[in-house]
N, C-alpha and C positions, 0 to 999 in steps of 0.2 A: 231251065227257063221255060221251055215249052210246056212242061207239066204245070207250072203256076199259071200260065196263060189259059191252058185248057181248064183248070179248076175254076178260074175266075169266070170263064164263059159258060161252062157246062156243069159246074159243081164238082164235088169230090166225094169219095167214099167217107162217110161219117162214122158208121159202125156196122157190124155184121152180127146178126142173130141166127143161131142154129136151133131150130125147133125139131126135136126128135123124141121118140118114145124110149130109147135106150141110152143110158149115160155113157156106155162104152163107145157106141157109135158117135155120139156127140163129141166125146173127148178125142177120138181119132180124127174126126173132121176138123176140129179146132186145131189140133197139132199140124195137120196137113196144110190148112190155110195159113197158119203162123209161119211155117217154113216157106211157103210160096210168097207171102207178103213181106217176109223179112228182107227180101231183095229191094223192095220199093219203099215200104213205110212201116215202121214198128209202132206207130202211135194209133193205129186203128184198133179200137176195142172189139174183141170177138167174144160173144157170150153164148153159153149153151142153155137153152130153156127146154125142160122136159114137158112133153105134152101127152095127154091120154089118148089122143087120136092115133090112128095107124098111118097118118100122112107125115112124112118127114120132109122138111123144107128148110131152105136157107133164105133169109131176108137181108138184102143189102140196102142200107139206108144211105142216101146221097144228100149232100148239102145243096143249098140254092146257088144257082149261077145266073149270069145275066140272061142267057137264052133258055134256061130250064128251071122249072120250079123245084122246090124240095120234094123228093119222092123216094120210093123204095121199089126195088125189083125183087121178085120172088122166084126162086129156083126150086121146083118140086123134085125131091129125090126118090120118092116112092108113093 
């Protein structure tokens, strides 16, 4: 119940994009995230997008809530 109230007020994770230069690294990160999110929610899509840059990052997209607009957070890996 608290989770649905929190999602209504602040939004929820809508999808996760992994941007990396190596398919192996992206696959390993995707598997690790799926194992961790399996406890909470299996419906969050996680995609791996290959990039030519040497910067690896994860982008977490959030839905809109009453107190927070739709947005994305970026976690730089290297």
